[in-house]
N, C-alpha and C positions, 0 to 999 in steps of 0.2 A: 494716360492712364487705362487699361487693358483688363476689364475687367467685361464677366458675364452673365451679372450679376441679375434678379429677373425679381421684380414687384410682383405681387401676389399680384393684386388690380389688374385690372383689364377689360378691352373688348372686342371682341373681333366680330368681323361678318366675310361670309363666301355664299356664293353659286354654284349650282353645275348643272345642266343644263338633260335628258334623254331623246333626245329627239323623233330615236324611236318611240319611246310611248308617251313624249311630248306632254312630261312632267318636267318641271325646277326648281328644284332641292335649295334651299336657303335655309344655314344654321347662322344663326344667334348666340356670338360668350362675353360670357359677360362670369366676369373670375374678382372677389373677395379674397381676407384673413381666413383662416381657418388652419391646423394648427398639421393632420392631418389633410386625402386629397376623398372632397367630400359632393359629387359630381349628384346632379338634380335636373333627369332630361325630360323635355314635356314636347312628345311625339302619338304620331297615332297610335291608341291602347290595343286598335288590332293587331299590332305589328310587334308577333312575341320575339323577345331575342336577342333588341333590338338595339334596348339599347343598353346589353353590354359589351356592343357590337362597339359603342360607342365610347364605353368606361375604357376599353381595350385602347381605340385607338385616340380616346384623351390622355392616359399613362404613357402614349413615346412622346411628347409634348411638354409634359404636366406631374410633379411627384404635389405637390399640396395646394392647395385653395379650394374657398366653396367654389366652384360653377354651376352655372343653370345652364344650361344648356334648350334652347329651343327649336325645333326643325318647323315650318314653313311649305306645304308642296301645296302646288296649286300647275298650272296650266301653263305653258311655255307659250308666249309674249308670238313666236310664229304656227303656232299649234294652230288648228285645222278649226274654227269658229263664229258663228253667230247668233248672233243677242244674247256674250256670255257664256257659250253652249263650247265646251269642246267637245273629240274621241277622239280615242283610238282607232286610225283607220283601218285597220287586222279587225278587230272587234264590229266594226260594221261593217266591211266586209262579209264579213262571216256568218251576219244576221241576215245577209241580204242574200244572200244563200242560203240561206236556211228557208225564206220564205218563200223562195222560185224552188224552193224542195218543196214544201207543202201543196207551195200550186199548183205543181204540177201531179202530184199523192196527190191532188180531189181534185182533179178535173175544170180550172176556172184561172183562165189567164191574170196573168199579171204584169204590172207594167207601175215603173218604177216613174216616181216625178219629186217634184220637189217638197210639198205637203208631207208625204211616207219620209221622205227624209230625216223631213227633219223635227216628222213627229219620232220618226224613229231616235233619234241621234237623242231627245228629249227622252225617250227612253232608256236609252243606255248609260245616258248622266246619271236622270234618277237614283238607276237601280245597281248604277256602277261602284265598287268596292276599288277602295286600292291598291294595284300592285301586291304582293306578297313584296317586301323592301326585299329579298334578295337579288331581285330582278330589279333592282333598283339601287342595290350597294355599290356599282365602280361610280353610279354620281352620286350617288352622300355622301361613300369616303369621297368623295372628289374636293369637298363641298366644304364639306365636315374640314378637312384639311387646311383648304383655303381660312376658313374660320380661326381654326387655331392657329395659323402663322401671324396672318390680322393680330388674334391676342397676343400671342408673347411677343410683333414687335413693337406691341403697347409697352410690353410689361419691359422687357428688358428697356426702353427710353426709358419707361420711369425708374427698373432699377438702377444705372447708369447716374439719375442724380442720386438715387440714397448711397448710393457706392460713395459717391463725392460728399457726401458730409457726411457721412461717418469714417471716411476716412481721414476728415480735417478733427473731427470730436475726437479720433483717438489719436490725431495729436497734440491735444491737447493735451489729455490723459495721462499720454507717453509722456508731458512736460512735466506732469505734477508726481510720476512717479521719482524723474530723475531729482523733481526738489524734493521728496520725502527722503532718495539713497545720496539726498549728500549731507541730507541733515541731521543722519543717518549715524553717519561715520562723527560727528562728533554730539551727538548726544549721550552716551553710554559716558565719556569724558565730563561731560555736563554730571548727569546725574550722579553721578558720582561728586561730583565736585559737590552741590548741593545737599546731598543726602549728609556731605562730615560737612560742610555751615551747618545746616541745623540742629546735629549733635551738639558743636562747638557752641553753638547758646545752649545751650542745652546747660552747659559751665558742662558737662562730665569729661577726665582725661582720655583726650584715645591715643592711644595709643597705634596709628598705625602701617607696624608691624605683626599688629595681634590678631592668632591665627585667627580669631573668631571673630573676629572685623569685616577679616581679608576676605574669611567664605560666605556670610552674610549680603558682601560685597557683591563678590562673582555669582551666588542668587541671587541676587535685585539685577543683574548686570542680566543672566538669560533667561527672567523672564522677561525682561523689559527686549532682547533681542530680535528684530524684525528679520536680519538680512534670511531666511529664507521666505518668510514672504513677498517681502519681494523680490527675490529673486525667480519667486511664482509666474510673479506679476508679471514680470518682463516674459515670458516664457509663454503667458497668455497674451501676452501682447503682441510679439510675432505671430501666436498661428493666426493670433484676430486677424491682423493687418493679411496673414500668406491669405486666407478664408475669405475676402475679400478680395483678388485678386484670382482668383482662384478661377477657371472654369466650368467649374460646375453649383451647382444649388446645394445651400451647407449654411438655411438661413436656422436647421436645427439647432447646429452642434452650432452656430452663432448663438445663440442663444443659452444654452448650456454654459459657452464661456462668459457668456453677460453674468449669469449667478455665480456662477468662482474668483472669476476681477473680481465681484462685490464683495465675496466670500475671506476673501483675502483683504481687498480695503481690511473691511471690519471685522478681524484679525492684529491690523497692522494701528488701527487705532488706539483697540483696546489695553497695547502691550503699553504704546507709546507717552508718552508725559512728556510729553515736546510738541510744549502750542503749536510755533510753525508744522509740525506731520501732521496735527490734529484735523491745525486747517488744510495742511493740504489733501485728508484726504475724502475735508466734507466735499474741497473743490470736484472733487474726485471722484467724486458718487452720486453729481451735482452729471457731471459731464457721462456716465454711466448709464447715467438715466434720459439721459436725451439718447445713447444709444443705440439703448432698449426698447425707448418708443421703437426708432427707426428699422429696430430689425424686428417686431414683431410683422412686421410688412416681406419680409426675407423669405424668394423658395429659399 
């Protein structure tokens, strides 16, 4: 079986580092069922416009589901650090140069020391705001795409298991429909014979060539004819199987087909007076409900 069906539930994680800024970005994506795409981004508040970029990146790999996106920004492990303090070397160099120029301007000696560097680093760390997200965009996108690939790999694995189960249920449903088709070929004649027997039991003089009787029998047969429903059922089941084996995401179409199959089964059951067909319809609806439950988790 070759299918790219994906579940709507999964988890993915991705990390990337910007060596120039000394920052590491880590994305965690978690997904659950939702009829449409509903993304919630948890990122620094000061990054205006970043949420929309996340939404755009997400649409490249996800069509629907509730996706929680968590971003963590921290110092890179190999960045300059001391006592938990990290800084951007370019900013530190610029600050030292400004101090040197200030000392020259005011004509007093300027000497670097370890204490001065440590205090300056602490000041920069405390006062520094996060860089604009656009300065980190390549790193952020790399981390996000890694997390998205990880998420979709998990969803793909679960989707393959869903496809296997749905196809088995679909095979069982098709078997019930074939049984209904076979029973329907005999149902019209059986219903006609049953009607004639009931009329004979009433002691009525029956003329099989009576035009009125033939008309009533024809109307009865027409009302109980389920050939159209069976034709539509076959078409729906074939289309459903094609969707399962498709390379695209068709969860919404599968959900719609479940509704249509249920409609045809209901009509078939209401039209037929055959006990065998009624039983097959009830079993078919039970199977369809199991399929529907699985489809709710298909992207």
